[in-house]
C-alpha positions in Angstrom: 40.9 -17.1 -8.3 41.6 -15.9 -5.1 40.3 -14.7 -1.4 41.9 -10.7 -1.4 43.7 -11.7 1.5 47.4 -10.0 0.4 50.4 -11.9 1.1 53.1 -9.4 0.6 54.0 -6.4 -0.5 56.3 -6.9 -3.9 57.7 -4.1 -6.6 57.6 -3.2 -9.5 61.3 -3.1 -11.1 61.5 -2.6 -14.7 58.8 -2.1 -17.6 59.2 -3.0 -20.7 56.7 -2.6 -23.9 56.0 -6.7 -25.0 57.5 -5.5 -28.4 61.2 -4.8 -27.0 61.1 -8.5 -25.1 59.9 -10.9 -28.4 61.6 -8.6 -31.3 64.0 -10.4 -32.9 64.3 -13.1 -29.9 64.1 -16.6 -31.9 64.2 -18.8 -28.5 60.8 -17.3 -27.5 58.0 -19.0 -28.4 55.4 -16.7 -29.2 58.2 -15.5 -32.2 57.8 -18.8 -34.0 54.2 -17.6 -34.0 53.8 -14.3 -34.0 56.6 -12.7 -36.1 58.8 -9.7 -35.4 56.1 -7.5 -37.1 52.8 -9.0 -34.8 55.0 -6.8 -32.0 54.0 -3.1 -31.9 54.8 -0.5 -28.4 50.5 -0.8 -28.7 51.1 -4.4 -27.2 51.7 -5.3 -23.8 53.9 -4.5 -21.0 56.7 -6.9 -19.6 57.3 -6.7 -15.9 60.0 -7.5 -13.4 58.3 -7.8 -9.8 59.9 -8.6 -7.1 58.8 -11.3 -4.1 58.7 -9.2 -1.4 58.3 -11.1 1.9 55.5 -13.6 -0.3 57.3 -17.9 0.2 57.6 -18.3 -3.3 58.6 -21.8 -2.8 55.5 -23.1 -4.2 54.7 -20.7 -6.9 56.4 -21.9 -10.9 56.1 -21.0 -14.1 52.7 -21.3 -15.4 50.9 -19.9 -12.1 48.3 -17.4 -11.5 48.8 -14.5 -8.6 47.8 -11.5 -8.4 49.4 -7.5 -9.2 47.2 -5.6 -6.9 44.2 -7.4 -7.0 44.5 -8.3 -11.7 45.4 -12.0 -11.9 48.8 -12.2 -14.0 50.7 -15.4 -14.9 54.3 -15.9 -13.1 56.8 -16.1 -15.8 60.2 -17.6 -15.2 60.7 -16.9 -11.5 63.7 -17.0 -9.3 65.1 -16.2 -6.1 64.6 -12.5 -7.1 61.4 -12.3 -8.6 59.3 -12.9 -11.9 58.3 -11.6 -14.9 54.9 -11.2 -15.8 53.2 -10.1 -19.3 50.2 -7.8 -18.8 48.3 -7.0 -21.8 46.5 -4.2 -22.9 43.5 -4.7 -22.0 44.7 -5.2 -18.4 46.4 -1.6 -18.4 43.0 -0.3 -19.8 41.2 -1.8 -16.6 44.1 -1.2 -13.9 46.4 1.1 -12.1 49.7 1.1 -11.0 50.7 -2.1 -13.0 52.1 0.7 -16.0 55.4 1.6 -14.0 57.8 0.8 -11.0 56.7 0.8 -8.2 55.0 -1.2 -4.6 52.3 -4.1 -5.5 50.2 -5.9 -3.4 50.4 -9.5 -4.3 48.3 -12.8 -3.6 49.2 -16.4 -5.3 46.7 -18.1 -6.3 44.2 -19.9 -3.5 44.0 -23.5 -3.6 41.2 -25.6 -3.3 42.4 -26.6 0.5 43.0 -23.1 1.3 41.0 -21.3 4.1 38.5 -18.5 2.6 39.7 -15.6 5.1 38.8 -12.9 2.4 35.9 -13.7 -0.3 36.5 -15.5 -3.6 37.7 -12.7 -6.2 38.3 -13.4 -10.1 41.2 -11.1 -10.4 39.6 -9.6 -12.7 39.3 -6.5 -12.3 36.0 -3.8 -12.8 37.1 -0.5 -13.6 39.4 1.9 -10.8 37.4 4.2 -9.0 39.5 7.5 -7.1 39.7 7.6 -3.0 37.6 10.6 -1.8 38.0 10.4 1.7 41.1 8.2 3.4 40.7 9.8 7.9 41.9 8.5 11.2 38.4 7.2 13.4 39.9 6.0 16.4 42.8 2.9 15.6 41.6 2.3 12.3 41.6 4.5 9.3 38.4 5.2 6.8 38.4 5.1 3.4 35.7 6.5 1.0 35.4 5.2 -2.5 33.0 6.6 -4.9 31.4 3.5 -8.0 31.0 3.9 -11.2 27.3 4.1 -11.2 27.6 0.6 -13.5 29.1 -1.3 -10.6 26.7 0.5 -8.3 23.7 -2.9 -8.5 26.5 -5.5 -7.3 27.5 -4.1 -3.8 25.7 -3.6 -1.3 26.2 -2.4 2.8 28.3 -5.2 4.6 29.1 -6.9 2.0 32.4 -7.2 0.0 34.6 -6.1 -2.2 37.9 -5.9 -3.7 40.7 -3.1 -3.8 43.2 -3.1 -5.7 43.5 -6.8 -4.3 42.1 -6.3 -0.8 38.9 -8.0 1.0 36.8 -5.8 2.2 33.9 -5.3 3.7 31.4 -2.1 3.0 30.4 -0.2 5.9 28.4 1.8 4.3 26.9 3.0 0.7 25.2 6.0 -0.7 23.8 6.2 -4.2 23.9 9.5 -6.1 26.7 11.5 -3.2 29.1 11.2 -5.2 30.9 13.5 -8.3 29.1 13.2 -11.0 26.0 11.4 -9.3 28.3 8.1 -8.2 28.2 5.8 -5.0 29.7 6.5 -2.3 31.7 3.8 -0.5 32.9 3.6 3.5 35.0 1.1 4.8 36.7 0.5 7.2 40.7 0.2 7.5 42.5 -1.8 11.6 45.7 -1.5 12.0 46.3 -4.8 10.1 45.4 -4.0 6.6 46.1 -0.6 6.8 49.7 -1.9 8.1 50.5 -4.9 5.7 49.1 -3.7 2.1 49.8 -0.6 0.0 46.9 1.6 1.2 48.5 2.8 3.0 50.6 4.9 0.9 47.3 6.1 -1.2 45.7 9.4 -0.5 42.9 11.6 -1.4 42.8 11.4 -5.4 44.6 8.7 -6.0 42.6 5.9 -7.9 41.8 2.1 -7.0 41.5 -1.4 -8.8 38.2 -2.1 -7.7 36.5 -5.6 -8.5 33.0 -5.7 -7.1 31.6 -9.8 -6.2 31.7 -12.0 -8.8 28.6 -14.2 -7.1 26.5 -10.6 -7.0 27.4 -9.5 -10.7 27.1 -13.5 -11.5 23.2 -13.0 -10.5 22.0 -10.2 -11.1 23.1 -10.8 -15.0 20.1 -14.7 -14.3 17.7 -12.0 -13.2 17.9 -9.7 -15.7 17.9 -12.5 -18.6 14.9 -13.7 -16.7 13.4 -10.4 -16.5 13.5 -10.4 -20.1 12.6 -13.8 -21.3 8.9 -12.4 -18.8 8.7 -9.3 -20.6 8.9 -11.1 -24.3 6.1 -13.4 -23.1 4.5 -11.2 -21.9 
């Protein structure tokens, strides 16, 4: 689990197909169980990521770390950076993790940590398009068009993770976006703008979205209870 408080901006330095990484390397544990023929270019990718300014003194192989809001497993950490293997499923649901570039980094939270943002699972729901980005006094107003399917899990003054950043929904209007999407408006204070990769985004760019997992769970429970009531009627 994460809090959505970005701790550093790292850099994806290289991207390799997992087939290239694992095929023919008998020292890899996966080789013994999967064999050469199991790895194809339709599998995921191996990313090499720098730490940026992240304190990695307590990060070990096997730990979880969020890249642009997507939970990944740390492999082969050293002083320079670390590797992650990202699955095709994760690649299909995210943006900004398939090529070199900057990424928001957050270490997994500990039970004793302050919860400065909100509970973020690191399981990205989808990508969404930025449709507005403009200066309002010292802050920046960010507008995003959410898929209709996610609208029930978002509410005014509720929390949402955008590219791994915990943010508050200032307002939302259903049906006002392209194709009837819900438009949410978010205020980015100077610190958030300067400390995350959101400052490098522009209108038309896609960002990773994770709705509040608690809202999703409550909606699921209510949906099931409503279904049971209908069957009993």
